[in-house]
MARKEFI-323613 format. One record per residue (C-alpha): residue in three letters; z, y, x. Coordinates in steps of 0.1 Angstrom, whole numbers, plus 2048, in hexadecimal, padded with zeros to 3 digits. Layout:
REM MARKEFI-323613
ALAZYX...
***
This chain:
REM MARKEFI-323613
MET5E6BFFC4BTHR5FDC1CC49THR621C1AC3CSER63AC36C37PRO658C37C4FGLN66EC37C31ARG660C17C23ALA660C06C45GLU685C0FC4BTHR68FC04C28ALA67CBE3C2CARG68EBDEC4DLEU6B0BE3C3EVAL6A9BCDC20LYS69BBB2C37GLU6B9BB2C4DALA6D0BAEC2FALA6BBB94C1CASP6BFB73C2EILE69FB5FC29VAL6B1B3DC29THR6C8B49C0DVAL6ABB56BF8ILE693B39BFDGLY6B0B20BFBGLU6B5B2ABD6HIS693B1CBCEVAL68BB02BE9GLN6A2AE6BF5LEU6A3AEDC1BLYS6AFAD4C35ARG6B5ADBC5ASER698AD1C71GLY6A1ADCC94ALA6A3B01C96ASN691B05C75LEU696AF9C51LYS67EAE4C3EGLY676ADFC19VAL65CAD6BFFCYS644AF4BFBPRO648B06BD9PHE624B13BDBHIS610AF3BDBALA613ACEBD3GLU623AB9BEELYS63DA9EBF2THR640A9EC18PRO651ABFC21SER63BAD6C35PHE64CAF7C2CMET660B05C49VAL679B22C4BGLN683B31C6CPRO6A5B42C68GLU6A4B54C8AARG683B66C82GLN68AB67C5CTHR667B59C55PHE658B3CC42HIS638B28C45CYS629B0BC32PHE613AF5C48GLY604AE5C29CYS5F6B03C17GLY5F8B1FC31GLU610B36C1DGLY628B48C33GLY639B69C3AASP65CB78C37VAL675B7CC1CPHE660B96C0ATHR641B80C0APHE655B63BFBVAL665B77BDFMET643B87BD6LYS631B66BD5TYR64CB52BC4HIS655B6BBAAASN633B7BBA6LEU63FB9EBB0THR630BBCBC2PHE63FBC7BE3PRO653BE4BD3GLU662BCCBBAALA66BBB2BD4LEU67BBCEBE9GLN68FBDABCBGLU699BB7BC1LEU6A6BAEBE4ALA6B6BD0BE9GLN6C9BCDBC9ARG6D4BA9BD0PHE6E0BB0BF4ASN6EFBD2BECVAL6D7BE8C00THR6D4C0BBF2LEU6AFC15BEEPRO6A5C39BF3GLU68FC47BD7ARG66BC3BBD8ALA673C22BF3GLY65BC09BE4GLY63DC1DBEFGLY624C30BD9GLY603C2DBC8GLN5F8C10BB3ASP614BF8BBFGLN62FC12BB6GLU61FC19B94GLN61DBF4B8CALA641BEEB97GLN64DC0CB81LYS63ABFEB63ARG649BDBB68GLN66CBEAB6BALA666BFEB4ALEU65DBDEB39LEU67CBCCB46ASP691BEAB3BALA683BE8B18ASN68BBC3B16GLU6AEBC8B24GLN6B6BE3B0AALA6A8BCEAEEALA6BEBB1AF9ILE6DDBC7AF9LEU6D5BD3AD6TYR6CDBB0AC8HIS6ECBA1AD8ARG703BBCACBLEU6F5BB7AA8LEU6FBB91AAALEU71FB96AB4GLU729BB3A9DALA711BBBA81PRO717BAFA5DGLU6F1BAAA59ALA6F3B90A75ALA70BB7AA61ASP6F0B61A59ALA6E5B5FA7DARG709B58A88ALA70DB3DA6ETYR6EBB2EA78LEU6F6B2BA9DALA717B1CA92LYS704B02A7DARG6EEAFAA9BGLY70DAF4AB0VAL709B11AC8PRO72BB1CAD4ALA734B40AD9GLU736B3DAFFLEU712B30B00ALA706B4CAE9GLU717B65B01ARG70AB54B21PHE6E6B54B14ARG6E9B76B04LEU6DDB6AAE3GLY6D6B85AC9TYR6C9B8DAA7ALA6ABBA1A9DPRO6B3BAFA7BASN69CBACA5DARG68FBCFA61TRP66DBDDA6BASP67ABF9A80PHE69ABEFA91LEU68DBF1AB5VAL673C0CAACLYS691C23AA4ALA6ABC16ABDLEU697C15ADDPRO68DC3AADETHR6B2C42AD7ALA6BAC2FAF7GLY6A0C43B0ALEU685C29B0CASP660C2EB06LEU651C1CAE8GLU630C17AFCMET644C02B14ALA654BEFAF7LEU631BE9AEAALA625BDCB0CALA644BC5B0EGLY63BBB7AEBLEU65BBC3ADAILE648BD7AC1VAL625BD7AB2LYS60EBF4AACLYS605BFBA87GLU5E0BFEA7DHIS5E4C21A71GLY5FDC2EA8AGLY621C27A93PHE633C07A9CTYR647BEBA8DASP65FBD0A9CARG64FBAFAA6PHE670B9BAA2ARG680B9DA80ASP69CB87A71ARG69DB70A8FVAL6B6B62AA7GLN6ABB70AC9PHE6ABB5DAEAPRO6A6B74B08ILE68FB64B21LEU699B69B46ASN684B66B65LEU693B57B85SER6A0B79B8FGLY6B5B7BB6FGLN6A0B96B5FILE697B94B3AVAL671B91B38GLY66DB88B13PHE67DB79AF4GLY67AB5AADFGLY684B5FABBARG68DB44AA1ILE689B4FA7DLEU6A7B4AA66GLY693B47A46ASP675B33A3CGLY65BB4AA4BGLN640B42A65PRO63EB3EA82LYS660B2CA85TYR661B36AAALEU652B56AB8ASN650B5FADDSER648B80AEDPRO624B84AF6GLU61BB82B1BSER61FBA2B2EPRO61FBAEB52VAL642BA0B55PHE63FB81B3FGLU629B62B44LYS632B45B2EGLY622B2CB46ARG63AB37B62VAL65CB3AB51LEU674B1FB45PHE68EB28B2CGLY6B1B22B39LEU6A8B1BB5DTYR6B7B3BB6AGLN6D8B35B59ASN6D8B10B62ARG6C9B11B85GLU6E9B08B97ALA6EFAEAB81VAL6CBADFB86ARG6CDAE3BACGLN6EEAD0BAEALA6E2AB3B99ARG6BFAB3BAAARG6B2AABB88CYS6A6AC0B6ALEU6A6AB5B46LEU687AC5B37VAL689AC9B11GLU671AD9AF8GLY685AF3AE7ASN6A0B0EAECPHE6B9AFEAD4ASP6B3ADCAE5LEU6BEAEDB06LEU6DDAFDAF6ALA6E7ADCAE6LEU6E5ACBB08LEU6FBAE6B18ALA714AE4AFBHIS717ABEB02GLY71CAC2B28PHE6F8ABEB34ALA6F4ADEB48ASN6D5AD5B5DALA6BBADDB43ALA69DAF4B3DALA682AF8B23PRO65EB05B22LEU658B22B0AGLY646B10AEETHR628B09B04ALA61CAEBB18LEU629AE6B3BTHR615AF6B57PRO612AF0B7CALA626B10B81HIS643B02B6DILE643AE2B81ARG641AF5BA3THR65FB0AB98LEU673AECB8FLYS66AADCBB1GLY67EAF7BC2TYR69EAECBB0CYS69DAC7BABASP68EAA6BB7GLU688A97B95THR680AA3B71ILE688A90B52LEU673A99B34LEU68AA96B16PHE672A9AAF9ASP673A93AD3GLY66AA70AC9ASP64DA7AAB3THR627A7AABBALA629A9EAC7GLY644A95AE0GLU630A77AEDLYS611A8CAF1ALA624AA7B03ALA631A8EB1CTHR60FA7FB21ARG5FFAA1B28ALA619AA6B43VAL610A87B57PRO5F3A95B6CLEU606AB6B72PHE624AA4B82LEU60DA8DB95SER5F8AAABA2GLU617ABDBADGLN626A9CBBBVAL647AA0BA8THR65AA82B9CALA65FA82B76ARG66DA6AB5CVAL66BA6AB36VAL684A65B19LEU676A65AF6LEU692A67ADDPRO692A4EAC0GLY684A56A9DSER67FA7BA95HIS69CA86AABASP69BAA2AC4PRO6B7AA7ADEASP6CAABEAC6THR6CBAA5AA9PHE6D0A87ABFLEU6EEA96AD0ALA6FCAA0AAEGLU6F9A7DAA1TYR6FFA67AC0GLY711A7DAD9ALA70EA82AFFGLU717A5EB09GLU6F8A4FAF8LEU6E1A6AB06THR6EFA62B29LYS6E6A3EB24MET6C3A47B1ALEU6BFA5EB38ALA6C9A42B4FGLU6ADA2CB41ALA692A47B42GLN670A39B49SER65AA46B66LEU63FA5DB59PRO621A48B65GLU631A29B56PHE637A3BB35PHE613A47B35PHE605A25B3BALA61BA16B20SER60FA30B07LEU5EBA27B10VAL5F2A02B0AARG602A0AAE8ARG5E4A1FADEHIS5C7A09AEBGLY5D59E6AF0LEU5CB9CEB0CTHR5AB9C2AFEVAL58C9C6B14GLU5839E6B01GLY5A79F2B02LYS5A99EDB28SER588A00B2CARG597A1EB19ILE5B7A1CB2DVAL5A4A1DB4ESER590A3BB40GLU5B0A4EB38LEU5C0A45B59GLY5A3A54B6BPRO5AEA79B68VAL5D1A6FB71ILE5C6A5EB91ALA5B1A7CB99ALA5CFA92B94ILE5E0A81BB1GLY5C7A93BC8ASP5C7A8CBEDASN5E8A79BEFGLN5D8A58BF9MET5F9A44BF9GLN603A4FBD6ARG5E0A48BC9THR5DFA25BD9VAL601A1BBCBPHE5F8A29BA9VAL5D6A17BA7ALA5E49F6BB5HIS6019F6B9CPHE5EE9FDB7CSER5CF9E9B85GLU5E69CBB88LYS5F69D2B66LEU5D39D2B57GLY5C79B4B6AILE5A99C6B7AALA59F9CDB9EPRO5AB9EFBACALA5869F8BB3GLN57F9F6B8EMET59AA0EB86LEU58EA26BA1GLY56BA24B95GLY561A45B86VAL57FA58B94SER569A68BAEARG554A77B92LEU572A87B82ALA57CAABB8BVAL59DAACB9CLEU5B5AC3B8APRO5BAAE6B98ARG5D6AE7BB1ALA5E2B09BB9ALA5E8B11BDESER5DBAEFBE9SER5B9ADEBEEVAL5A0AF4C00ARG5A9B18C05ALA5A2B33C1FALA5C5B32C2DASP5C1B0DC36GLN5A2B11C4AALA5A6B10C70LEU5A6B30C83THR58FB2DCA1LEU5A1B3DCBFSER59DB37CE4LEU5BCB2BCF6GLN5BEB4DD07GLU5BCB60CE6ARG5D6B49CD6GLN5EFB4ECF2LEU5EBB73CF3LEU5EDB78CCDGLU60AB61CC9PHE61FB77CDFLEU613B98CD0ILE618B8DCACALA63CB84CB4TYR641BA4CC9PRO628BBECBEGLU63ABD9CD2TYR626BCDCF0VAL603BD2CE0GLU5FCBF4CF1ARG605BE7D14PHE5EEBC9D0FLEU5D2BDED02ALA5D5BF5D20ALA5D2BD6D36GLY5B1BCDD27LEU5BBBB6D0AALA59DBC0CF4ASP585BB2D0ELEU594B90D0AVAL598B8FCE5THR575B8ACD7SER575B70CBASER574B7EC97GLY597B71C8DALA5A8B7DCADTHR597B9FCAAGLU5A3BA2C86ILE5C7B9AC90LEU5C6BB1CAEALA5B9BCEC98ARG5D6BC9C80LEU5EEBC9C9DGLN5E0BE9CAAALA5E3BF9C88LEU609BF2C87GLY61DC11C8EGLY640C11C9BGLU650C11C79GLU63DBF2C6EGLN646BE0C8EALA66ABE8C89ALA669BDDC64GLY65CBBBC6BSER63EBA4C66GLU637BAAC41TYR61FBC7C49LEU60ABB1C60LEU60AB95C47ASP602BACC29SER5E3BB8C3BLEU5D4B96C43VAL5C5B7AC2EGLY5B8B57C33PRO5BBB45C54GLU5C6B64C67ARG5E4B68C50ALA5EDB43C53PHE5EBB45C79VAL602B63C7ASER61BB52C62ARG61CB33C78VAL621B48C98LEU63EB5AC88LEU64EB39C7EASN64AB28CA0THR64DB43CBBPRO671B43CCAALA686B63CC9TYR685B6BCEESER69EB82CFFVAL693BA3D0CGLU692B95D2FGLN67DB77D24ARG665B8DD11GLU660BA4D2FALA65AB85D46ILE640B77D2EALA62FB98D29GLY62EB9ED4FASP61CB7CD54GLN603B82D38LEU5FCBA6D44ALA5F6B9AD67TRP5DEB7FD59LEU5CDB99D44ALA5C7BAFD62ARG5B7B93D75GLU5A3B83D59GLY59ABA5D4AGLY58ABAFD6BARG576B8FD6DVAL569B94D4AARG560BB8D50ARG54EBAFD70GLU53AB94D5EARG531BACD43LEU526BC7D5CTHR511BAED6FARG500BA2D4FLEU4F9BC6D45LEU4EBBCDD68GLY4D3BB0D65GLU4C7BBCD43ALA4C2BE0D51GLN4AEBD2D6EGLN497BBFD57ALA492BDED42ASN48ABF3D62ASN4A6C0BD58GLU4ADC1AD7AALA4C7C33D6FLEU4DCC19D5DCYS4D9C01D7BLEU4E8C1CD91GLU504C23D79LEU50DBFED75MET50CBF7D9BALA524C15DA0ARG53CC06D86LEU53BBE4D98ARG541BF6DB9ASP55FC08DAAMET56DBE6D9EASP56ABD8DC1GLN57EBF6DCEGLY59ABF0DB5GLN592C0BD9BGLY595C03D76VAL573C02D65SER56DBFFD40VAL54DBF0D31
***
């Protein structure tokens, strides 16, 4: 792998400025564990923390799923960014000036430039929409509508609410004037291409809700129509910067309140969220008109210990809560449910009953599994046939628990007792059910053991932590003693590192490896102490002396084996050459094989 000196130096500067504990601590609750910090991994389902951060080396590693690396790796994985985007994001945040084209070149750079152009288009559209809402006479109905819905001016300002005018060409005309490409606006979903040429605005006569990712960038919009048209709510289509299944409306703005409360109130709509904020409930977020996904839940897991689903009291609300049960169980996240009475949603309930009544309901929230079981009993009853149907519907939920045996045992014992049946009857058939997909868990290449001899492991652990010694170890015969496929692969990557990459850090080594080799390197970077120069030299001296002794033994055995093969083949010339090499070794001269 080759890397420009400019990129390596830039990465080094950014990495020195971007404290990994600060960056990861925004998304994972970290607690001190000796010299390291420990938390629940945001990349796979777990309740027992196995995610470790080593401040001294500025690395992280999860012993559950094998993910690991440095601050760049975390930002890229967590926010779904390329390396140039992660570099730019961290540089901007920690006030490091980037030289032009510091993010690299080629496909990565082109992709990063396109994503930035989409973000620029969304940002400019948000500015235009917001300005209209605040100032334009044609937005009077939108301002009146927000006032009617109880949205105070400070919330409209904080969430940068806007108004898309009832015109077909507002953005089509305004964006080029601001120096933005209409093709990028098309890719961002702000405008739509006409069948016979030209473009028109996607959002018209709508209150606009900018949708922010966890970096605070506007990735899309949700628009609520003011009139009677359809659809009532319209979201931006998915794009390279916007995936509905990964983004929660309001989480960026409310992340500190969610983190402090260690609880998130999850509501169904944008106005529900604003109503909660207006009544003092700041720890809230909302999916974007779509069902909850594992990615949503893993994102929340980084901010809180518990989620309360605060859904409408209608059939749709109950179904939405029911669908969420296997997802929360699969991700091993605690969740409770509050279904509001009658046809109320959080907005109307707060308007009629106020914050005090909602606080009481939240205190009495039902655990998600209990809610699910109660809903099954209501639907099917406790007749023999009803119990059979309940057990059938509990099957996929039990399967979603996956390999957490304790949770599965407690779940089965609890609900089999409620049904008056043996636990074995409830478990019957579960083995025939497909376990729900679990990203970054279950069986994956990075979890498989890397087969290394003790010698290979000890040598590589030191060189991964201190790659500046690679050439000295190779000169002493390292390649003769590193023979397994995994060790050979890691050594080849270490050899490929130039001085710039060594100075910039471990991200280049990690970027070039996959599977068990990458997991091994990640663990080493987390666990190897930061030795002083004197300690490094002492360790290197011992290992180099061992390499000289052991390397000579290995080379002698290899020459002897080759000599035997040459004798069997009656190859007199080769026999003479090999005997001369053995003689040179006996006389203390270095001989390669």
